[in-house]
N, C-alpha and C positions, 0 to 999 in steps of 0.2 A: 631688369637686366642684373646680371650676374657677372663677376670678374674673377678671373684667376691670374696671378702675377708671378714672374719670376725676375728677381734682381740680379743683375749683373754689373760689374764695374767695366769701366772704359780703361783700357790699356794703351799707354803713351810713352813715348821715349822721350823722358823730361820730366819737369817737375809735376806734383800730382795735384789736381784742384779739388774742390769740394763737390763738383758735378759728377754723376755718374749716369749711367744707361739703364733704362728701366724698359722691361718687356711684359706685356700683359695679354690677356685673352678676354675679350668681350663678346658676350652672347645678348641677343634679344629675343626673349620669349622663346627660350630653349634652343636657338639656332645662332650659328656664328653671325656676328654682326660684320657690315661692310659699309664702305664709303667714308665720309668725312665727319668727324665728330670733334666737339670743343670738350675739354678736359679741366677739372680744376682739382689740384692735388693738394693735400694738407698733411701735416706729420703731427702724430701726437704721442705722449708718453704713456697711454693706456689703451686698452682695446675698446672701453666704452668710456665716456665722459672724458677725464683727463684735461690736459692743457696742451695747446697747441705748440708745436717746437718749430722756431724759424718762419718763414715767410710762406706765402701762398703761391703756388705755381700755376699760372693760368695759361693754357695752349688753345689755340684755335685751330679748327680745320686738320686735326691730326688723321692722317690716312689708316684706315683699317681694312684689313685684306684677309678673308676667311678667318675673323674674329681677332685676328693678332695685330699688335701695333707696339712700336718702339720708339721711346721718347728719351731725352736727357732731362734730369732732373737736378736742380741746384737750391737747395734751403738754407744755405747760408753757412757760415763757419760755425763751429761748437755744437751742432745739432746731435752729432752721433758721438757721444763721450763715453761709450761703452754701455749706456742704459738701453733696456728693450724700447723699440719703436714701433707705431702702427701708422699705416698709410691709410687716408681716408680718400677716396675717389669720387668725384661728382661728373655727371656726363650729359651732353645734351646734343642731338643731331647737328652736324655742321650746318653753316649758313642760317643759324637760328638765333632769336633774340630772346626766346623763352627761358623758362627756369630750368636750373639743372636739377637732375635726379641723382640723390645720393645713394651709393651703392654699399651694403651692409652684408656681412659686417665688415669692419676695418681689416685690412691686411697685415699680419707682422712682417716687419721687415728684416731680411737677415742679411748678413754679409756674404760677398763672394769673394774669393781669392783673386788676387791679381799680382802681377809681376812686371818688373821692368828688366828688360834683357838687352845685354851688351854682346856684340859678336865676339870680342875677345877683351881680355884685360891683362896688362902687363903685371899689375900688382893691385891688390885692394885692400884697403885697410878694414872695411867691413862689407861682408857678402852674406847677405840674408839667405840666399838660395842658390847654390851652385851645383850643376850635373856633376857628378862624380867623374863621368867619362871624359869631363873637360878639364880636370885638375892636373897639372902636370907635377912630378915629384911626387914624395913621401910624406903623408902626414904623421908627424910624430906623436907618440902615445900621450905627451903632456897635452896635446892639443884635443885629445878625445875626451868626452864627458867620462865622469866614474861610471855612469850606470851602463856605458856600452861593454859589451862582453867581448873580449878578444881571445885568440887562442891560448896566449899565455898568461891571462888573468885568472885570479882565483877570488874567492870570498867576495863575488860581484853581487849585489842586491837588484833583482829584477823587480819590475812593477808592471803593471797592465794585466793582459790576458794571453793564454797560450792556448793554442790548439795542437792536437797530434797525439800521439800514445807517451809522450814524455820519456822515452827511452833515452838513458844516457843522464837524465837529470837527477840531482841527489840533494837531500837536504831542504826538501819543499815542506813548508809548513801545513799541518793538515787541514786548518781552517781555509786555505786557499785551493783545497781540492773540490772539484764540482761533479755531479753527476746529473744526467738526464733524467727530468721527471715528467710526470703528467701535467698538461698544462692547465687543466681546469680542476679546481678543489671546490667539493660541495659538502655541506654539513646541514644538520638539522632533521627536521621530519622526512621519512622516507617511506612512508605507508603505500605510496604509489610509484615508488623508485626514481624520484624527482631528484634524489641525491645519488644514485648509482650511476655514476659517470661512465659511458661506453667505453670499453677496452680499446687501447689505440688510437683513441681521439687526439690529434694532433693539430697543428698549423691553425691554431684558433685565434681570432683578433678580437672577438667581442663575445659575451655572454649576456642571457636575458633570463629571469625567473618568473613564471607565473605562479598563481596559486597553488596548482598541482604538478607543474612539469618545468623543464628547463630547456633553454635552446643554447646552441653556440653557432657563431657565424666563422666559417673558416676563411682562409686567405684566398681560395679560388672562387669566393663569392656564393658558395652553397651554404645550406643550413642543415644542423643536425639536431635532432630532438631526443628527449627521453622523458617519461617512458613514450611508448609509440602511441597510446591512446589514453584518455581519461574519461571514465564515465560513457564510454562507447563513442567518444568523439576523438577522432585521429588527431594527434600533434604532428605527424610528420608533415613535411614541408610539400608543397604541390609538386608533380613531376616536372622536371625541366626547369623549376625555379634556379635562377643564376644571376649574376652580376649583383648580388645584395651586397649593400655597405653599410647597413645597420637592421639589427632585429630588436623587437620589443614584444613581452609576453604580458597577456592579460589572465583574467581568472582561468578561462579556457579557450582563449584565442589568441592568435599571434600577428604581428605586423612585420613585413620586411620593405625597408626603402631600398629601391635599386638605383643603380648609378645613372640612369637615364631619367630620373627625378619622379618615377612613378611608383606606386604603392602596390603591394601584394598583401592578400590576409587570406587566413584560413583558420579552422576550428569552429568553435561554437557559434552558432549565428541565430540564437533566437531572439535576440533584440537588435539583429541588423549590424553587430559590431563588426563583421567581416565584409558588410556590403559597400566596398570602396565607391564613393560617389563617381559617376560615371564622367570620363575627361578630365579627372584629377591629375595634374602635372605640375612641373617645376616645385617639386616638393623637396625641402631640404632636411626635415627632421621629422620623425613621427614620435608617437607615445601611445601605449595601451593601458587603458585603464581597467577597472574590474569587468565592466562589461560594455565600455565605450572606446572610441578610438578617436586620436588627434592627428592632424597633419599641418605643419608649417612651412607656408609658401615663400617662395624665394623675395616676394615683394611684402615680407613682413606680415602677413595676415594669417589667420588660422581657420581651419576646417575641422568639422567635428560631424560624427554619426555614431549610430548605436542607440544606447539605453539613455534615456533622458529623465529618470526617476526624480532627479533633484535639480534640473537644469544644468547638468554637467556638459550637455552638447549644444546649449544656448550660448552662442559667442556674445560677448558682451559688445554693444553697439559702438562701432568706432575704434576697436581694438586694432592697432597697427604697429609698426616698428617693433615687432617681436623677433627676438634672435634666439630664443629657446622655448620648449615646452615640456610639460610633465603631467603625468595623468595618475590622481589617486583612486582609490576604490569608487568613489562616486562623485569626485570633484576634480577641477581641472585648474592648473597653473600655466601662467605666460611670464617669461621674462623679457622685457623690454630693452631696447639699446641703450636706456639712460641707467640700467642697473637697478629699476625698480620692479615689482612683482604685482601682477593681476591674476586674481583667483576668483573661480566662480562655480556654482553646484552646491552640493550637500554642504551644510554649515552647523550640522548638530553639534559636533565638538568643536567649533570654531577653526575648523582647518581651512575655511575659505576667507577668514578674518586676518588678513595681512597685518603684521605688527607695524604701528605706526613707525615712520621714519627709516623702514627698512630699505637700504641701498647698496650699491656697490656689488650687487649679487650677480653670480658667473654661472650658477648651475641651480637645478631644482630637483626634488623627488618627493615621495609620500606615498602614505596608504589610506587610513583614516586620519592621519596627520600630514603635515607639510615639512619641509625640509628646504633650507636654502644655504647655498655655500657662498660666502663672501670673497671678494678679491684677495683679502688679507690672510685667506686659510682658515677663518673661523666658520662655525655652522650656526644657524639660528633655526629653531623648531617651534612649532606650534600646532595645536590641534588636540585631538584624544591622547591622553597621557596616563590611562590606568595601569599600564605596564611599565612607564617611566621611559616610553618610547620618545617623548618630545623634552625630555630632560637631558640636554647635552651634557657629557662629562666635562668636569670642571678643568679648564686648562687645554682643551683640546684644540689643536692648532696644527699649521703646515698640511691641512686637509687639501687634497687635489680632486676628489671625487665623492658624491655621496650616493645613497641608495636608500629608498624607504619600502620596507615590507608591509604586510598588513598592520602588524603590531610592534615591528622592531626596525631600528635603524642601524646603518653601516655607514662608515666614512673610511676612506683610502687616503693616508697619509704619504707626503712626498718621498719617504724612505722606503716605500713599498709594503709598510706593515698596515693591517685592518684593525679598526675599533669598532665595536659592536655594543648596543645597548638597547633596552626594551625586553619585551617578553621573550621568555628562554625555557619554556616548559617542554620543548623538544630539541634544546641544544642549539637552536638557530643563532643565539648571542654568544656562543662560545667557541671563540675562534681557535681552529685546530693549532696544536703546539707547534712552534717553529715556522708558522705560515709567514712567508716573506717574499720580497721581490716580485709583488703583486702589481699588475697592471691594470685591472680594471675589477670592478666589483657589481654584483645584482643581489636584490632582496626579493624573496617571493613571499607567499603565504606565510609558511613557517618553515623555510629552509632559505640557505643563503649558498652563493656562488662567488668564486674569485678566480681570475684569469692571471697566471702568473708566468714568468719566463720560462722557457724550455730546460733550463738546467737549474739545479739546486745544489746545496753544499752536499759533499758526499759523506757518509757515516764510515767511520774507520774504526777498526778494531785496534785496540793498543796494546803493545806488550808490555808486560811488567815481569821482568826477571825474563824466564824462558816460557812463559804461558801467556796465551792469550785471553782476555777477559771480554765475554761477549761473543755472540755468534759470528762466524767469519763465512763470507761467501766470496770466492775467488773464480775468476773465469779460468785461470790456468795456474798451476803449481810445478815447482821444480823441487827435487830432492828426494830424500826417501820417504818422507811423511810419516816419520816416527812421533809418536804422540798425537797424531791427528786421529779424530773420531768423527762418526756420522758423515763419511765421505760418500758419494754418490758414486756406485761403481761404474755407472754408464761412462764416467767421466774419466776413467783411466785410460790413458792413452798409449801406455808403454810398460814393459815388464810382463810377467807371467804370475799368474795367481796359482798356487799349488793347489792338487786336489783335495790336500786336506783342508784347505781352507775354504772349500766349497760346502754348500749344505746339499743334503740328501735329495733336495728337489731339483738339482742341477744335471742335466743330461750332458755326459761327455761325449765328444765328438770322436776321440780315440778308441773308445772302448763300447761293447754293447751295453746296454743300460736298462735295468728291470725296474718298473715303478710297482711296488707293492700296495700303494693306496692311492686314493684319488689325487691327482696334482693338477693344478691351475696354472695356465700360461698366460701372461698378460701382454704378450707380443707375439711376433710372427714366428713360426717354425718352419724351416726350409729344409728339404730333402734334396741332396744332389742327385745327379743322373746315376740310376741303377740301385739306391737308396729305397728302402721299404720300410713301412710300419707294420709291424706284425701285433696282432691283438689275441689275446687267448679267449677261451670261452668265456662269455658273461661280459667282456670287457666292451665298453661303448665311449664313443666321444660325444660330448654334449656341447656343440657351438650354441652361441648366442641365437634368440629368435632372429633378430635383425629385421629388416625392413627392405622394401623395393628399392630404396636408395641407398641403402647400406647392409647388404645380406650378411647373413650369419656364416654361410660358406662362400666365399668371395673368389672368384677367377680375376676379377679387377675390381676397383672400388664401387661399381655401380652394377655389376654383373656377377650373377651366381644364384645360390639357392637362400631362402629365408622359410620361417615357419609364421605366417600370418595369423594363425588361430591354431587351437589344438587339433589334432589331428589333420592337419592342412600342411602340404608343403608346396612352395610356389617357386618357379624359375623368373629370375627378373634378368633383363638387359638394359643398359643405358639408363636405369634408373626407374624402369618401368616394369610391372608385371605382366608378363605374357603367358604364363600357363599356371593352372592350379590343380593340385590332385588332393581329393579327399575321399571319404568313405562312400560316396556317390559315384565318383568316377573321376574323369579327366575334363578339365575346362580349358579351351583355349579363348580367351578374352572373357571367360566368365569366371568370377571369383567365387562362385558358390555352384559348381557344376550340379545339375539335376538329374544326369543320365551318366551311363558308362563312358560316352563321349559327348561333350557339350561345346559346340563351337559358337561363338557369339561377337556380333558387330551391331550393337542394338543402340537405338534412340529410345524404345521402348523395352521395358524389362519385363518378360512374361513371368506371371504368377507360376509358383510351382505346380498347382492343380491344372494349369493348361498344359503341362508337359509331362505328367506323373505316369503316363504309360509309356513314353519314348525311352527308347535305349541308346540312340544317337540323335542328337539335336543341332541343327544348323540355323541360329536366327540372325537377322540384320534387319535394323529399323524396326517395321511394324510387321514383319513376316517371320514365320519359322517355318522349317523343314523338320520333320521329325520320322525317324525310323525305328520300328519295334518289332516284336514278334509275339502274337496272342497266343497260339499254341493251344487253344481250348478245345480241340477236336473238331471245330467247325472251320475256323478261320486261322490262317498261319501267320505271315509277315504283312506288314502295312507300311506305305510310304505316304506321308500327309503333308500338305501345305495349308498352313493357318494363317489367318488374319488375326493379328493381335490388338486388341482395343488399347486406348490410353491407360486404363486401369490395369493392364496386364493379363486382362481375361480373355478367352476365345470369342473372336465376333464371327467367324465360320471357318469351315475347314472341308478342302477338297482331299479326298484320299483314295488312293489305289490299295484295295484290299484283297489278299490271295484267300479265296476260299478253297479249302481241302476237302469237305465232306462231300459224300456223294460219289458217283461213278467217275467224275473227273474233274480236275482242277478247273476253277474260273477265276478270273481276275475283274474286280467289281470297283467302278469309279463312284464312291459316295460323296455326299453333300451334307453339311448340316453343322449345328452349333455344339453336339456333343463331342466330348474328348475320347469318346467309344466310338472309333471310325465305323466298325462294322455295325453299330446300330443306327447309323445316319442313311437315309434312303439312297438305295442305288440309282445313279442316272444312266449307267452305262454297264454292259455286262459283255466281257471278252472271254470266249470259251477256246479250249484247246485247239479245237477243230477249226479255229479261224472265224467262228460265227460271231458277230457282234449285234447287240441287242440295245436299242436306245429306247428306254421306256417298255423295255420287254426283258424279263429276267431269263427267258429260255428261248433264245434265238434259234430257229430250225433253218435259218436261210443264212447267207453270207452276210445280209445286212437286214435286219428287222427294226422298222421304226414303229412302235407300238404294234399293230397288227398288219401294216403294210411291209412287203418284204421285196427283196431284190436277190435274183438267182445269179447275177453276175452279166446277163445279157438283157434283160428286161427288168422293168418294175412291174410288180404284181400288186394290185389292190385288194384288200380283203374283201370278200363279197359273201360271206356266209351269214345267212338270214339269222342265226344265232347272235350276231354281232350289231344287228340292225334293230330300228324300233319305230314308232310313230308312223306305220304304214298308211297311205291314202292312195285312193284310185287316181290315175292320170288319162286324161282325153289324148290318146295317140295321135289322132288326126289333128287336133291343136297343137300338138306340140310339133308335129311334122310342118305344119303352116308356118310355125314361127321360125323352124329352122331355115324352111324355103325363104323366108322373109329376111333372114339374117344377114346382113351385108358381110361379104366376104371379101377380103382384100390380100393382095401380095405386100409384104413389107420385110425390113430387116430391123432388127435390134440396133439401138444407137451405139451399144458396147462392141456389136459386131456388123458394122455397115457393109460389109461385103458379103454377107450369108444372107439368101432371101429366104423368106417363109410365106405360108399362105394359111389364112385362117381368120376367123373373127377376132375382136378387140373385147377384152373383159368389160368395158363399160356398156357395149351393145349387149353382149350375153347376158349380164347382169340385170340390164333393163327388160330383156325379152323373157326370161325365165325367173329372176329373182333368186337365183341360187348362189351358193358359196359363201364366204365370210364377208366379202367387200366387193367393190368393181374394180379391184385392180390386178385381179389373177382369175383363172378359170381353173377348176379343180379337174383332175382326169376323169376322176369318178363322174363329175356332171358332163362332160363332155361325152365320154362313151354313152351315158344315160339317155341322152337327147338325140344321139346319132341314129 
């Protein structure tokens, strides 16, 4: 069970008692609890261990609705003396006589404002809070505090913070000026870009450092990483990852704890370090080691997965009541609710041997060594110490957070400054000058991170006499500017610069301008209506080559002309190339046109050899149409339809080829695999007189199929003796007898049910004479021969 609570006072008109109203939220197995529950509530002076303050409040059959309950608590007089207090709650189902379940961790108790209100008061000797609208009369200046600024006051000292542009305020101390700064500061090794914080990164609430990379958790629950990948392994968070409340980074993997108590992992998974156990839930903390991962459940137990080279994922038997965890390079640490530490895994350097008597620990960290933060703000370290990473600086105190890198250590102090010790060959232990207002820290392989407030002390150029010392940057400036140098001309907002102050590179709008040498323009040059750019002989304009998404000659940001390669010009619209021109021709959809006109919409790219004879090419998917002219004295133009194989070569080609030699033009339909269409066998011939030959290159009739022909009214089978062979005598009487015995029927075709015919069927004819290719048809030649 988990509990989240809100403390509120009970307001009464009358004397205040020691009782107060407490509202809490109770969940069971991740879902809001409901029904009656028994509660035992105790007050302590520490988050762990400590001494109970006041009496125990036992409440039976407290109603819980949708997880919410409200009770009145009274621990007696004197328990709230201004010192910090923590509430410990134990719970069991109502109407039960079983044992109570203690809810961890204890909840800090904070005060809530309250007020006693009277409808009216004729006079009040002491009034702690009065609505100004209800005050009659005028309050004298003598009754106002000296820190209150009034219209007639002067020499008033103001404290606190101020927002706005500060107009009208004078005599402000320089050290009280602040400016907005980047929230994440990184230093140390940067060979993979791990300390190059992304520009504009803001709204960061937590940071994590891996061995080669860095993470930032933003206030909207999303994660930012840099660099994008390490040794080919992406560091970028999975698409859609949100509602993250904590992040941790290992050597090359990452963990994110989500608000619903589940865990997301990504990155290197060679040892299963990102394979989150199925069904893992109710998680309140996670930690990423070198190549292993840890998760702390709400019931105080620990789950581990990933590399187990030294037993770092083998949880000690019986480990429970855990309130915090940390993962070193190859070992693991757990903090129990009694302030003691348990360690397991690699112990080659003694990093898993917890110092005897170590107690009152509130936080952990480590690399090949271990760190513990005690409740008194001091740090204890043990394990590998070859770089001094386990030698805590003498007198270090007031520490509120710690972080252990592979071989260096960091500590965050309560005043917002950072202390570092250990290995420093890459500057990972050299704190950047002036780093302050730090909220969180992280230590990686050889780099360090700090999260600080969004504002920082402003750098101010001080006046000495009439001169500024140091560089000066101003958003705006008034005055004549006498004595100022290195001004950015683009920031001049008023006045006119005389022509004599302009360089020869400046074109004047009011007069014609002649450039006698090469000039470079680093911004837009605009021409008004009717204006022209006149260029003399030999003058040229050299735009940048550009790209499809940023053309060199642009009509808008993503449309215009660019040069993709030498002797190539391309047209782009919407950031995509649409047309390419090179020495071969014009390509539409073809970035390397192979003909004077080449149109492409291809899934398969034809090889140049497959299209080398074409002058106009249109290709789509695995087909291509080519148009070209042979003009070799025998053949003229050709139109081809090609099938392109997956390797870009020709599978086959059908082509209409115009033959121009001889007495008349002919159109040939050829088929074959050669890219020389005229060399492929002709399958059909069309002559200018209208004759068509199929398998006949010299048709003398309207239609000739090999040697059979049609004159337009009847079909004529060739019967020339010279076309025949294998002659054999036939018994005419026997043939006539078979004809006489042949069954003759009246019938109709199934496709033409209304049209009647008379004659034999092919099966009977083939059975009687054995003629023809099969028993499904009767050749007219055979029918005429036996008739």
